[in-house]
gemmi code that builds the backbone of each chain (N, CA, C; Angstrom):
import gemmi

chains = {
    "A": [
        ("UNK", (135.180, -349.316, 84.614), (136.271, -348.493, 84.042), (137.610, -349.165, 84.358)),
        ("UNK", (138.407, -349.570, 83.331), (139.678, -350.226, 83.632), (140.692, -349.254, 84.214)),
        ("UNK", (141.526, -349.766, 85.072), (142.607, -348.950, 85.608), (143.655, -348.792, 84.498)),
        ("UNK", (143.922, -347.551, 84.055), (144.855, -347.366, 82.930), (146.232, -347.970, 83.196)),
        ("UNK", (146.614, -348.010, 84.495), (147.953, -348.523, 84.797), (148.039, -350.040, 84.678)),
        ("UNK", (146.880, -350.683, 84.798), (146.889, -352.144, 84.712), (146.298, -352.667, 83.405)),
        ("UNK", (145.776, -351.755, 82.588), (145.138, -352.221, 81.360), (146.191, -352.582, 80.317)),
        ("UNK", (145.820, -353.506, 79.453), (146.731, -353.938, 78.387), (146.436, -353.107, 77.144)),
        ("UNK", (147.450, -352.505, 76.594), (147.266, -351.730, 75.365), (147.241, -352.690, 74.182)),
        ("UNK", (146.136, -352.673, 73.452), (146.054, -353.516, 72.263), (146.461, -352.665, 71.059)),
        ("UNK", (147.533, -353.024, 70.387), (147.960, -352.183, 69.270), (146.920, -352.185, 68.152)),
        ("UNK", (146.816, -351.033, 67.498), (145.892, -350.907, 66.370), (146.341, -351.844, 65.253)),
        ("UNK", (145.381, -352.549, 64.683), (145.733, -353.465, 63.596), (145.721, -352.692, 62.287)),
        ("UNK", (146.797, -352.794, 61.537), (146.877, -352.105, 60.261), (146.512, -353.075, 59.147)),
        ("UNK", (145.424, -352.780, 58.471), (145.007, -353.627, 57.347), (145.833, -353.250, 56.119)),
        ("UNK", (146.229, -354.234, 55.331), (146.940, -353.877, 54.107), (146.015, -353.118, 53.147)),
        ("UNK", (146.592, -352.163, 52.441), (145.789, -351.374, 51.502), (145.719, -352.069, 50.148)),
        ("UNK", (144.640, -351.826, 49.443), (144.526, -352.307, 48.069), (145.176, -351.231, 47.196)),
        ("UNK", (146.276, -351.572, 46.557), (146.977, -350.558, 45.778), (146.281, -350.315, 44.438)),
        ("UNK", (146.113, -349.040, 44.146), (145.558, -348.655, 42.852), (146.710, -348.684, 41.855)),
        ("UNK", (146.607, -349.521, 40.875), (147.687, -349.658, 39.889), (147.574, -348.537, 38.862)),
        ("UNK", (148.649, -347.812, 38.696), (148.593, -346.672, 37.780), (149.863, -346.575, 36.950)),
        ("UNK", (150.255, -347.683, 36.360), (151.436, -347.649, 35.502), (152.716, -347.815, 36.288)),
        ("UNK", (153.794, -347.986, 35.577), (155.083, -348.252, 36.218), (155.863, -346.980, 36.540)),
        ("UNK", (155.505, -345.896, 35.880), (156.310, -344.687, 35.987), (155.913, -343.897, 37.237)),
        ("UNK", (156.228, -344.467, 38.421), (155.832, -343.827, 39.667), (156.727, -342.634, 39.961)),
        ("UNK", (156.103, -341.536, 40.301), (156.856, -340.327, 40.608), (156.888, -340.186, 42.129)),
        ("UNK", (157.877, -340.822, 42.724), (157.995, -340.835, 44.183), (159.425, -340.486, 44.603)),
        ("UNK", (159.557, -340.103, 45.865), (160.877, -339.932, 46.468), (160.988, -340.927, 47.616)),
        ("UNK", (162.121, -341.565, 47.702), (162.379, -342.492, 48.795), (163.706, -342.155, 49.441)),
        ("UNK", (164.111, -342.940, 50.422), (165.366, -342.663, 51.117), (166.588, -342.648, 50.178)),
        ("UNK", (166.481, -343.303, 49.023), (167.619, -343.328, 48.099), (167.542, -342.261, 47.011)),
        ("UNK", (166.569, -341.393, 47.128), (166.467, -340.322, 46.144), (165.122, -340.331, 45.452)),
        ("UNK", (165.002, -339.487, 44.412), (163.709, -339.328, 43.747), (163.743, -339.936, 42.339)),
    ],
    "B": [
        ("UNK", (123.815, -335.552, 54.630), (125.274, -335.488, 54.363), (125.885, -336.881, 54.519)),
        ("UNK", (126.665, -337.286, 53.535), (127.322, -338.600, 53.600), (128.470, -338.581, 54.616)),
        ("UNK", (128.874, -339.766, 55.106), (130.070, -339.777, 55.971), (131.292, -339.359, 55.160)),
        ("UNK", (132.223, -338.658, 55.794), (133.370, -338.156, 55.033), (134.285, -339.263, 54.515)),
        ("UNK", (134.882, -338.987, 53.369), (135.965, -339.845, 52.857), (137.235, -339.357, 53.547)),
        ("UNK", (138.039, -340.290, 54.057), (139.317, -339.870, 54.639), (140.435, -340.067, 53.611)),
        ("UNK", (141.271, -339.045, 53.515), (142.458, -339.161, 52.665), (143.662, -338.859, 53.545)),
        ("UNK", (144.478, -339.870, 53.787), (145.683, -339.719, 54.606), (146.882, -339.690, 53.671)),
        ("UNK", (147.674, -338.630, 53.805), (148.776, -338.430, 52.853), (150.102, -338.390, 53.606)),
        ("UNK", (151.002, -339.319, 53.264), (152.364, -339.291, 53.816), (153.238, -338.513, 52.837)),
        ("UNK", (154.077, -337.640, 53.406), (154.784, -336.692, 52.556), (155.908, -336.045, 53.355)),
        ("UNK", (156.897, -335.500, 52.646), (157.930, -334.708, 53.314), (157.924, -333.314, 52.696)),
        ("UNK", (158.381, -332.332, 53.466), (158.325, -330.953, 52.954), (159.473, -330.640, 51.992)),
        ("UNK", (160.454, -331.543, 51.885), (161.496, -331.294, 50.890), (161.494, -332.397, 49.824)),
        ("UNK", (160.302, -332.861, 49.502), (160.119, -333.907, 48.492), (159.476, -333.285, 47.250)),
        ("UNK", (160.235, -333.213, 46.148), (159.695, -332.519, 44.968), (158.421, -333.137, 44.394)),
        ("UNK", (158.325, -334.452, 44.438), (157.114, -335.089, 43.897), (155.921, -334.897, 44.826)),
        ("UNK", (156.190, -334.631, 46.111), (155.068, -334.452, 47.053), (154.271, -333.187, 46.744)),
        ("UNK", (154.978, -332.106, 46.386), (154.287, -330.844, 46.074), (153.503, -331.007, 44.763)),
        ("UNK", (154.127, -331.657, 43.804), (153.456, -331.904, 42.517), (152.235, -332.807, 42.740)),
        ("UNK", (152.428, -333.850, 43.535), (151.322, -334.767, 43.833), (150.191, -334.069, 44.570)),
        ("UNK", (150.557, -333.142, 45.448), (149.546, -332.365, 46.187), (148.679, -331.580, 45.207)),
        ("UNK", (149.311, -330.912, 44.251), (148.549, -330.140, 43.266), (147.653, -331.035, 42.411)),
        ("UNK", (148.198, -332.165, 41.986), (147.402, -333.069, 41.145), (146.212, -333.623, 41.925)),
        ("UNK", (146.433, -333.947, 43.188), (145.334, -334.423, 44.029), (144.288, -333.322, 44.193)),
        ("UNK", (144.744, -332.082, 44.414), (143.810, -330.963, 44.594), (142.987, -330.710, 43.330)),
        ("UNK", (143.616, -330.901, 42.177), (142.883, -330.756, 40.906), (141.751, -331.779, 40.847)),
        ("UNK", (142.086, -333.019, 41.221), (141.083, -334.078, 41.215), (139.982, -333.787, 42.243)),
        ("UNK", (140.390, -333.300, 43.414), (139.429, -333.035, 44.490), (138.436, -331.942, 44.084)),
        ("UNK", (138.949, -330.936, 43.378), (138.079, -329.845, 42.929), (137.000, -330.383, 41.985)),
        ("UNK", (137.420, -331.237, 41.055), (136.468, -331.831, 40.107), (135.473, -332.712, 40.858)),
        ("UNK", (136.000, -333.507, 41.789), (135.151, -334.437, 42.546), (134.117, -333.673, 43.375)),
        ("UNK", (134.555, -332.623, 44.058), (133.661, -331.865, 44.944), (132.593, -331.119, 44.136)),
        ("UNK", (132.982, -330.644, 42.951), (131.996, -329.955, 42.100), (130.887, -330.924, 41.688)),
        ("UNK", (131.261, -332.173, 41.451), (130.276, -333.173, 41.016), (129.550, -333.825, 42.195)),
        ("UNK", (130.184, -333.775, 43.383), (129.618, -334.439, 44.576), (129.628, -333.482, 45.772)),
        ("UNK", (128.890, -332.392, 45.676), (128.981, -331.373, 46.743), (128.519, -331.878, 48.114)),
        ("UNK", (127.770, -332.957, 48.139), (127.263, -333.475, 49.423), (128.258, -334.434, 50.079)),
        ("UNK", (129.384, -334.684, 49.415), (130.344, -335.660, 49.922), (131.557, -334.968, 50.554)),
        ("UNK", (131.625, -334.895, 51.894), (132.806, -334.277, 52.506), (134.052, -335.166, 52.382)),
        ("UNK", (135.202, -334.520, 52.320), (136.488, -335.234, 52.225), (137.415, -334.656, 53.293)),
        ("UNK", (137.900, -335.510, 54.187), (138.830, -335.073, 55.243), (140.261, -335.439, 54.854)),
        ("UNK", (141.107, -334.444, 54.789), (142.498, -334.680, 54.380), (143.419, -334.483, 55.587)),
        ("UNK", (144.290, -335.457, 55.821), (145.275, -335.325, 56.906), (146.656, -335.655, 56.345)),
        ("UNK", (147.605, -334.763, 56.595), (148.993, -335.020, 56.195), (149.754, -335.706, 57.323)),
        ("UNK", (150.553, -336.700, 56.934), (151.338, -337.462, 57.903), (152.832, -337.313, 57.599)),
        ("UNK", (153.609, -337.557, 58.643), (155.057, -337.333, 58.542), (155.786, -338.488, 57.870)),
        ("UNK", (156.735, -338.128, 57.035), (157.658, -339.087, 56.436), (158.935, -338.304, 56.161)),
        ("UNK", (160.014, -338.674, 56.842), (161.283, -337.962, 56.625), (162.108, -338.714, 55.588)),
        ("UNK", (162.412, -338.047, 54.492), (163.216, -338.687, 53.445), (164.662, -338.857, 53.885)),
        ("UNK", (165.141, -337.923, 54.686), (166.543, -338.014, 55.117), (166.652, -337.721, 56.609)),
        ("UNK", (166.130, -338.665, 57.422), (166.171, -338.449, 58.878), (167.583, -338.440, 59.434)),
        ("UNK", (168.535, -338.935, 58.607), (169.929, -338.960, 59.054), (170.610, -337.603, 58.886)),
        ("UNK", (169.930, -336.642, 58.292), (170.522, -335.309, 58.161), (170.697, -334.730, 59.564)),
        ("UNK", (171.929, -334.343, 59.917), (172.127, -333.841, 61.287), (171.301, -332.588, 61.553)),
        ("UNK", (170.786, -332.470, 62.781), (170.073, -331.246, 63.154), (171.043, -330.086, 63.019)),
        ("UNK", (170.581, -329.005, 62.411), (171.453, -327.842, 62.246), (172.215, -327.853, 60.936)),
        ("UNK", (172.211, -329.002, 60.225), (172.887, -329.067, 58.931), (172.125, -328.211, 57.931)),
        ("UNK", (172.855, -327.418, 57.171), (172.233, -326.687, 56.064), (173.127, -326.863, 54.848)),
        ("UNK", (172.601, -327.483, 53.824), (173.336, -327.645, 52.573), (172.387, -327.426, 51.424)),
        ("UNK", (172.843, -327.704, 50.216), (171.937, -327.604, 49.077), (171.497, -329.013, 48.710)),
        ("UNK", (170.343, -329.148, 48.060), (169.921, -330.478, 47.618), (170.957, -331.098, 46.670)),
        ("UNK", (171.646, -330.278, 45.875), (172.662, -330.803, 44.962), (173.798, -331.449, 45.747)),
        ("UNK", (174.289, -330.742, 46.762), (175.361, -331.302, 47.600), (174.882, -332.574, 48.286)),
        ("UNK", (173.679, -332.483, 48.840), (173.161, -333.614, 49.612), (173.048, -334.862, 48.751)),
        ("UNK", (172.406, -334.719, 47.587), (172.165, -335.898, 46.742), (173.452, -336.405, 46.103)),
        ("UNK", (174.346, -335.496, 45.735), (175.563, -335.949, 45.076), (176.592, -336.489, 46.076)),
        ("UNK", (176.652, -335.894, 47.265), (177.677, -336.321, 48.222), (177.215, -337.454, 49.127)),
        ("UNK", (175.921, -337.454, 49.442), (175.461, -338.440, 50.432), (174.671, -339.585, 49.827)),
        ("UNK", (174.161, -339.402, 48.632), (173.346, -340.457, 48.030), (174.025, -341.109, 46.834)),
        ("UNK", (175.257, -340.687, 46.554), (176.048, -341.360, 45.532), (175.628, -341.079, 44.101)),
        ("UNK", (174.868, -340.025, 43.874), (174.486, -339.679, 42.502), (175.502, -338.674, 41.956)),
        ("UNK", (175.718, -338.700, 40.630), (176.644, -337.719, 40.070), (175.948, -336.360, 40.020)),
        ("UNK", (176.763, -335.293, 40.015), (176.184, -333.936, 39.951), (175.337, -333.783, 38.688)),
        ("UNK", (175.797, -334.399, 37.605), (175.062, -334.302, 36.336), (173.688, -334.965, 36.456)),
        ("UNK", (173.682, -336.135, 37.094), (172.401, -336.843, 37.283), (171.433, -335.995, 38.100)),
        ("UNK", (171.968, -335.401, 39.160), (171.121, -334.603, 40.055), (170.594, -333.372, 39.319)),
        ("UNK", (171.486, -332.685, 38.592), (171.062, -331.474, 37.880), (170.019, -331.798, 36.813)),
        ("UNK", (170.204, -332.940, 36.175), (169.246, -333.358, 35.152), (167.873, -333.624, 35.794)),
        ("UNK", (167.916, -334.293, 36.955), (166.667, -334.581, 37.678), (165.984, -333.273, 38.105)),
        ("UNK", (166.775, -332.308, 38.591), (166.204, -331.027, 39.017), (165.532, -330.317, 37.838)),
        ("UNK", (166.215, -330.326, 36.687), (165.675, -329.630, 35.511), (164.349, -330.267, 35.089)),
        ("UNK", (164.330, -331.602, 35.127), (163.127, -332.323, 34.704), (161.959, -332.042, 35.663)),
        ("UNK", (162.256, -332.143, 36.935), (161.188, -331.990, 37.924), (160.708, -330.522, 38.005)),
        ("UNK", (161.631, -329.587, 37.768), (161.251, -328.161, 37.768), (160.254, -327.887, 36.647)),
        ("UNK", (160.502, -328.522, 35.504), (159.633, -328.355, 34.344), (158.233, -328.964, 34.618)),
        ("UNK", (158.235, -330.135, 35.230), (156.951, -330.794, 35.542), (156.190, -329.971, 36.588)),
        ("UNK", (156.931, -329.429, 37.562), (156.296, -328.591, 38.590), (155.677, -327.347, 37.945)),
        ("UNK", (156.391, -326.765, 37.006), (155.889, -325.551, 36.343), (154.569, -325.840, 35.627)),
        ("UNK", (154.460, -327.045, 35.079), (153.214, -327.423, 34.392), (152.044, -327.497, 35.372)),
        ("UNK", (152.357, -327.646, 36.662), (151.308, -327.668, 37.699), (151.161, -326.296, 38.358)),
        ("UNK", (151.851, -325.293, 37.791), (151.750, -323.936, 38.337), (152.659, -323.686, 39.526)),
        ("UNK", (153.678, -324.549, 39.710), (154.591, -324.409, 40.856), (155.943, -323.891, 40.396)),
        ("UNK", (156.569, -323.094, 41.265), (157.865, -322.509, 40.922), (158.933, -323.130, 41.814)),
        ("UNK", (159.786, -323.959, 41.239), (160.851, -324.606, 42.009), (162.174, -323.874, 41.777)),
        ("UNK", (162.913, -323.660, 42.852), (164.254, -323.056, 42.763), (165.215, -323.913, 43.579)),
        ("UNK", (165.679, -325.006, 42.959), (166.615, -325.889, 43.673), (167.920, -325.176, 44.001)),
        ("UNK", (168.265, -324.162, 43.188), (169.555, -323.495, 43.401), (169.584, -322.736, 44.725)),
        ("UNK", (168.426, -322.387, 45.262), (168.451, -321.690, 46.546), (167.775, -322.485, 47.670)),
        ("UNK", (167.350, -323.716, 47.360), (166.719, -324.538, 48.409), (167.766, -324.953, 49.440)),
        ("UNK", (167.321, -325.072, 50.695), (168.235, -325.437, 51.779), (167.851, -326.806, 52.333)),
        ("UNK", (168.743, -327.756, 52.120), (168.526, -329.138, 52.578), (168.767, -329.193, 54.086)),
        ("UNK", (167.767, -329.644, 54.822), (167.887, -329.672, 56.290), (167.243, -330.941, 56.839)),
        ("UNK", (167.363, -331.124, 58.142), (166.596, -332.155, 58.827), (165.166, -331.593, 58.995)),
        ("UNK", (164.144, -332.332, 58.541), (162.787, -331.768, 58.498), (161.908, -332.169, 59.689)),
        ("UNK", (162.514, -332.766, 60.703), (161.691, -333.274, 61.813), (160.880, -332.156, 62.491)),
        ("UNK", (161.505, -331.018, 62.690), (160.783, -329.914, 63.347), (159.642, -329.399, 62.458)),
        ("UNK", (159.856, -329.436, 61.140), (158.786, -329.013, 60.225), (157.585, -329.951, 60.360)),
        ("UNK", (157.879, -331.252, 60.562), (156.785, -332.215, 60.768), (156.082, -331.964, 62.103)),
        ("UNK", (156.857, -331.591, 63.105), (156.222, -331.255, 64.390), (155.273, -330.068, 64.211)),
        ("UNK", (155.702, -329.096, 63.415), (154.837, -327.931, 63.167), (153.538, -328.365, 62.479)),
        ("UNK", (153.636, -329.323, 61.572), (152.428, -329.796, 60.879), (151.455, -330.469, 61.845)),
        ("UNK", (151.981, -331.159, 62.844), (151.104, -331.770, 63.846), (150.495, -330.700, 64.762)),
        ("UNK", (151.301, -329.715, 65.110), (150.770, -328.583, 65.890), (149.641, -327.916, 65.092)),
        ("UNK", (149.899, -327.692, 63.797), (148.910, -327.017, 62.941), (147.634, -327.842, 62.813)),
        ("UNK", (147.793, -329.157, 62.769), (146.614, -330.034, 62.695), (145.760, -329.834, 63.950)),
        ("UNK", (146.432, -329.776, 65.082), (145.760, -329.562, 66.363), (144.979, -328.250, 66.372)),
        ("UNK", (145.475, -327.263, 65.612), (144.836, -325.941, 65.572), (143.912, -325.774, 64.368)),
        ("UNK", (143.718, -326.849, 63.607), (142.820, -326.770, 62.440), (143.399, -326.011, 61.265)),
        ("UNK", (144.731, -325.939, 61.187), (145.376, -325.162, 60.117), (146.405, -325.998, 59.359)),
        ("UNK", (146.227, -327.312, 59.345), (147.289, -328.140, 58.765), (147.441, -327.948, 57.258)),
        ("UNK", (146.324, -327.852, 56.531), (146.429, -327.744, 55.072), (147.128, -326.448, 54.662)),
        ("UNK", (146.778, -325.358, 55.338), (147.417, -324.065, 55.039), (148.915, -324.123, 55.360)),
        ("UNK", (149.235, -324.787, 56.478), (150.637, -324.854, 56.910), (151.450, -325.739, 55.972)),
        ("UNK", (150.858, -326.842, 55.542), (151.569, -327.734, 54.604), (151.913, -326.974, 53.320)),
        ("UNK", (150.941, -326.261, 52.791), (151.175, -325.494, 51.565), (152.281, -324.447, 51.801)),
        ("UNK", (152.200, -323.764, 52.939), (153.188, -322.718, 53.235), (154.597, -323.299, 53.379)),
        ("UNK", (154.712, -324.488, 53.963), (156.034, -325.108, 54.144), (156.619, -325.550, 52.808)),
        ("UNK", (155.789, -326.117, 51.951), (156.284, -326.552, 50.638), (156.731, -325.341, 49.812)),
        ("UNK", (155.945, -324.291, 49.856), (156.319, -323.072, 49.118), (157.598, -322.478, 49.703)),
        ("UNK", (157.705, -322.501, 51.028), (158.898, -321.956, 51.689), (160.153, -322.712, 51.255)),
        ("UNK", (160.042, -324.021, 51.104), (161.213, -324.810, 50.711), (161.518, -324.655, 49.224)),
        ("UNK", (160.541, -324.927, 48.379), (160.820, -325.012, 46.936), (160.877, -323.666, 46.223)),
        ("UNK", (160.121, -322.698, 46.707), (160.049, -321.421, 45.984), (160.863, -320.338, 46.676)),
        ("UNK", (160.767, -320.304, 48.008), (161.382, -319.189, 48.736), (162.767, -319.509, 49.281)),
        ("UNK", (163.130, -320.783, 49.309), (164.477, -321.150, 49.768), (164.702, -320.903, 51.252)),
        ("UNK", (163.674, -321.092, 52.069), (163.825, -320.853, 53.520), (164.403, -322.079, 54.229)),
        ("UNK", (165.008, -321.824, 55.384), (165.622, -322.886, 56.182), (164.560, -323.495, 57.110)),
        ("UNK", (164.034, -324.651, 56.717), (162.956, -325.275, 57.489), (163.469, -326.128, 58.643)),
        ("UNK", (164.768, -326.059, 58.890), (165.322, -326.724, 60.067), (165.416, -325.764, 61.243)),
        ("UNK", (165.131, -324.492, 60.996), (165.269, -323.451, 62.006), (163.896, -323.146, 62.618)),
        ("UNK", (163.778, -323.282, 63.932), (162.454, -323.161, 64.563), (161.865, -321.751, 64.428)),
        ("UNK", (162.721, -320.720, 64.426), (162.193, -319.360, 64.260), (161.586, -319.178, 62.871)),
        ("UNK", (162.280, -319.742, 61.863), (161.746, -319.659, 60.492), (160.438, -320.441, 60.407)),
        ("UNK", (160.415, -321.608, 61.034), (159.184, -322.416, 61.019), (158.030, -321.654, 61.675)),
        ("UNK", (158.321, -320.972, 62.766), (157.273, -320.202, 63.446), (156.773, -319.080, 62.545)),
        ("UNK", (157.686, -318.462, 61.794), (157.282, -317.409, 60.843), (156.362, -317.979, 59.768)),
        ("UNK", (156.760, -319.140, 59.227), (155.957, -319.769, 58.168), (154.586, -320.148, 58.730)),
        ("UNK", (154.586, -320.680, 59.944), (153.327, -321.048, 60.587), (152.439, -319.828, 60.814)),
        ("UNK", (153.059, -318.730, 61.247), (152.280, -317.503, 61.492), (151.645, -317.003, 60.200)),
        ("UNK", (152.402, -317.099, 59.100), (151.865, -316.667, 57.801), (150.693, -317.560, 57.373)),
        ("UNK", (150.675, -318.784, 57.898), (149.580, -319.713, 57.568), (148.424, -319.600, 58.559)),
        ("UNK", (148.537, -318.675, 59.514), (147.421, -318.428, 60.424), (147.607, -318.959, 61.839)),
        ("UNK", (148.821, -319.456, 62.150), (149.064, -319.964, 63.507), (149.544, -318.840, 64.430)),
        ("UNK", (149.385, -319.068, 65.721), (149.913, -318.135, 66.712), (151.426, -318.364, 66.799)),
        ("UNK", (152.195, -317.375, 66.410), (153.642, -317.563, 66.270), (154.317, -317.987, 67.579)),
        ("UNK", (154.025, -317.291, 68.663), (154.747, -317.593, 69.905), (154.330, -318.949, 70.481)),
        ("UNK", (153.065, -319.297, 70.317), (152.596, -320.594, 70.812), (153.213, -321.724, 69.973)),
        ("UNK", (153.275, -321.516, 68.659), (153.874, -322.522, 67.771), (155.359, -322.691, 68.101)),
        ("UNK", (156.038, -321.573, 68.314), (157.470, -321.617, 68.643), (157.700, -322.372, 69.951)),
        ("UNK", (156.849, -322.107, 70.927), (156.985, -322.791, 72.228), (156.798, -324.301, 72.053)),
        ("UNK", (155.823, -324.697, 71.238), (155.581, -326.129, 71.009), (156.770, -326.773, 70.291)),
        ("UNK", (157.371, -326.046, 69.349), (158.540, -326.580, 68.638), (159.728, -326.721, 69.585)),
        ("UNK", (159.939, -325.705, 70.381), (161.092, -325.746, 71.299), (160.924, -326.835, 72.366)),
        ("UNK", (159.681, -327.076, 72.765), (159.421, -328.094, 73.797), (159.342, -329.508, 73.207)),
        ("UNK", (159.247, -329.597, 71.881), (159.104, -330.922, 71.250), (157.757, -331.563, 71.568)),
        ("UNK", (156.734, -330.729, 71.723), (155.408, -331.219, 72.139), (154.849, -332.289, 71.204)),
        ("UNK", (155.154, -332.178, 69.910), (154.549, -333.100, 68.933), (155.555, -334.106, 68.351)),
        ("UNK", (156.673, -334.260, 69.065), (157.712, -335.189, 68.614), (157.165, -336.617, 68.455)),
        ("UNK", (156.381, -337.031, 69.449), (155.865, -338.405, 69.433), (154.911, -338.640, 68.262)),
        ("UNK", (154.161, -337.607, 67.875), (153.221, -337.748, 66.752), (153.979, -338.016, 65.454)),
        ("UNK", (155.141, -337.409, 65.308), (155.961, -337.650, 64.110), (156.405, -339.117, 64.089)),
        ("UNK", (156.878, -339.580, 65.240), (157.329, -340.973, 65.344), (156.185, -341.940, 65.035)),
        ("UNK", (154.994, -341.663, 65.573), (153.847, -342.554, 65.343), (153.457, -342.597, 63.869)),
        ("UNK", (153.494, -341.443, 63.211), (153.186, -341.398, 61.768), (154.175, -342.259, 60.987)),
        ("UNK", (155.436, -342.159, 61.349), (156.450, -342.912, 60.613), (156.339, -344.410, 60.882)),
        ("UNK", (155.920, -344.736, 62.098), (155.676, -346.148, 62.425), (154.515, -346.690, 61.592)),
        ("UNK", (153.482, -345.884, 61.465), (152.303, -346.283, 60.680), (152.707, -346.480, 59.204)),
        ("UNK", (153.563, -345.600, 58.714), (154.041, -345.736, 57.326), (154.762, -347.069, 57.151)),
        ("UNK", (155.599, -347.409, 58.118), (156.312, -348.698, 58.038), (155.321, -349.854, 58.081)),
        ("UNK", (154.316, -349.751, 58.958), (153.310, -350.815, 59.074), (152.576, -351.022, 57.748)),
        ("UNK", (152.366, -349.919, 57.036), (151.647, -350.003, 55.759), (152.576, -350.376, 54.600)),
        ("UNK", (153.872, -350.465, 54.880), (154.831, -350.813, 53.822), (155.157, -349.645, 52.907)),
        ("UNK", (154.970, -348.426, 53.403), (155.255, -347.240, 52.579), (156.756, -346.980, 52.603)),
        ("UNK", (157.378, -346.993, 51.425), (158.810, -346.671, 51.396), (159.135, -345.553, 50.424)),
        ("UNK", (158.112, -344.892, 49.934), (158.312, -343.725, 49.086), (157.120, -342.795, 49.223)),
        ("UNK", (157.365, -341.505, 48.989), (156.288, -340.512, 49.106), (156.261, -339.613, 47.870)),
        ("UNK", (155.097, -339.015, 47.552), (153.881, -339.003, 48.347), (153.159, -340.349, 48.289)),
        ("UNK", (152.403, -340.608, 49.355), (151.586, -341.821, 49.410), (150.215, -341.424, 49.955)),
        ("UNK", (149.173, -341.874, 49.266), (147.802, -341.483, 49.610), (147.009, -342.730, 50.008)),
        ("UNK", (146.345, -342.681, 51.158), (145.461, -343.788, 51.585), (144.034, -343.249, 51.656)),
        ("UNK", (143.133, -343.887, 50.911), (141.735, -343.453, 50.837), (140.878, -344.373, 51.703)),
        ("UNK", (140.198, -343.793, 52.685), (139.311, -344.548, 53.592), (139.997, -345.776, 54.195)),
        ("UNK", (141.306, -345.673, 54.406), (142.090, -346.795, 54.964), (141.932, -348.066, 54.146)),
        ("UNK", (141.590, -347.916, 52.873), (141.317, -349.085, 52.049), (142.162, -349.122, 50.784)),
        ("UNK", (142.186, -348.011, 50.058), (142.919, -347.964, 48.795), (144.181, -347.122, 48.948)),
        ("UNK", (145.272, -347.581, 48.362), (146.525, -346.843, 48.401), (146.922, -346.383, 47.009)),
        ("UNK", (147.411, -345.144, 46.932), (147.948, -344.617, 45.674), (149.356, -344.126, 45.975)),
        ("UNK", (150.338, -344.640, 45.246), (151.724, -344.253, 45.468), (152.180, -343.320, 44.359)),
        ("UNK", (152.780, -342.210, 44.750), (153.379, -341.310, 43.773), (152.490, -340.155, 43.367)),
        ("UNK", (153.118, -339.231, 42.620), (152.398, -338.050, 42.123), (151.633, -338.452, 40.861)),
        ("UNK", (150.602, -339.235, 41.066), (149.834, -339.747, 39.930), (149.013, -338.624, 39.291)),
        ("UNK", (148.443, -338.936, 38.153), (147.654, -337.915, 37.442), (146.359, -337.632, 38.199)),
        ("UNK", (145.770, -336.448, 37.979), (144.470, -336.155, 38.603), (143.428, -337.219, 38.278)),
        ("UNK", (143.510, -337.821, 37.104), (142.521, -338.838, 36.712), (142.567, -340.034, 37.658)),
        ("UNK", (143.754, -340.421, 38.098), (143.890, -341.564, 39.021), (143.277, -341.217, 40.374)),
        ("UNK", (143.568, -340.000, 40.859), (143.002, -339.584, 42.156), (141.476, -339.469, 42.071)),
        ("UNK", (140.999, -338.926, 40.960), (139.553, -338.750, 40.793), (138.850, -340.109, 40.760)),
        ("UNK", (139.427, -341.010, 40.020), (138.847, -342.357, 39.915), (138.790, -343.023, 41.303)),
        ("UNK", (139.840, -342.827, 42.092), (139.880, -343.442, 43.424), (138.860, -342.794, 44.361)),
        ("UNK", (138.727, -341.473, 44.286), (137.709, -340.786, 45.107), (136.318, -341.295, 44.745)),
        ("UNK", (136.066, -341.460, 43.456), (134.741, -341.930, 43.019), (134.503, -343.371, 43.490)),
        ("UNK", (135.567, -344.159, 43.415), (135.457, -345.555, 43.847), (135.083, -345.640, 45.334)),
        ("UNK", (135.778, -344.870, 46.177), (135.478, -344.972, 47.610), (134.136, -344.333, 47.959)),
        ("UNK", (133.720, -343.334, 47.192), (132.436, -342.687, 47.520), (131.259, -343.588, 47.171)),
        ("UNK", (131.463, -344.535, 46.261), (130.390, -345.451, 45.870), (130.503, -346.813, 46.555)),
        ("UNK", (131.544, -346.964, 47.391), (131.751, -348.267, 48.039), (130.709, -348.510, 49.117)),
    ],
}
model = gemmi.Model(1)
for chain_id, residues in chains.items():
    chain = gemmi.Chain(chain_id)
    for i, (resn, *xyz) in enumerate(residues, 1):
        res = gemmi.Residue()
        res.name, res.seqid = resn, gemmi.SeqId(i, " ")
        for name, pos in zip(("N", "CA", "C"), xyz):
            atom = gemmi.Atom()
            atom.name, atom.element = name, gemmi.Element(name[0])
            atom.pos, atom.b_iso = gemmi.Position(*pos), 0.0
            res.add_atom(atom)
        chain.add_residue(res)
    model.add_chain(chain)
structure = gemmi.Structure()
structure.add_model(model)
structure.setup_entities()
């Protein structure tokens, strides 16, 4: 059992997603508006 | 029983396309589940703040917010509201931008994490979206959030205590970090089995096709 205080945290690896293409007219809101 | 399909959804409670996208996804899910009753689907909502710079305690209207802080003309904003209200109505949703209260939504996201912990996240998400778009409630106020949570089946005083203590603050930050890692810069955003991404309030046909794709993978 590793000592939690001495163990190295390995960050979770985020795999890129395969985007489902569904036309250009995306209905989204972002920081600059909708 | 097959292993569950995971659907992770990044969204904000004051995002008009998020509520519409939620309904369209639910329409697709209903069709999918009717055809695939043996296939469980786990849905988790994740935090994404559209306007994290909104000061805590600020209460304005979306019209003021978008026209004064985002550089859009009042006419542009009103036109967008009219268009989106009409599209929402087609999904059976009632939007009232004239009485909506623009706030900092971080505490609302904390409530969603609390609700997830209690197994009531889907009910709470629906209640928060309705509270913002239909009922015009102030989702920056912890007492109002506790009321909305209680109506969704949460213990009001326990939820209020968690909000006041900031118990789930870190979960909001982690969700937003994950969104950045995935390159998400707009919501709603749907990730299926951590493999396929769908951006925006797409049609039910797109969601259905993606559910079928991952269930046969």
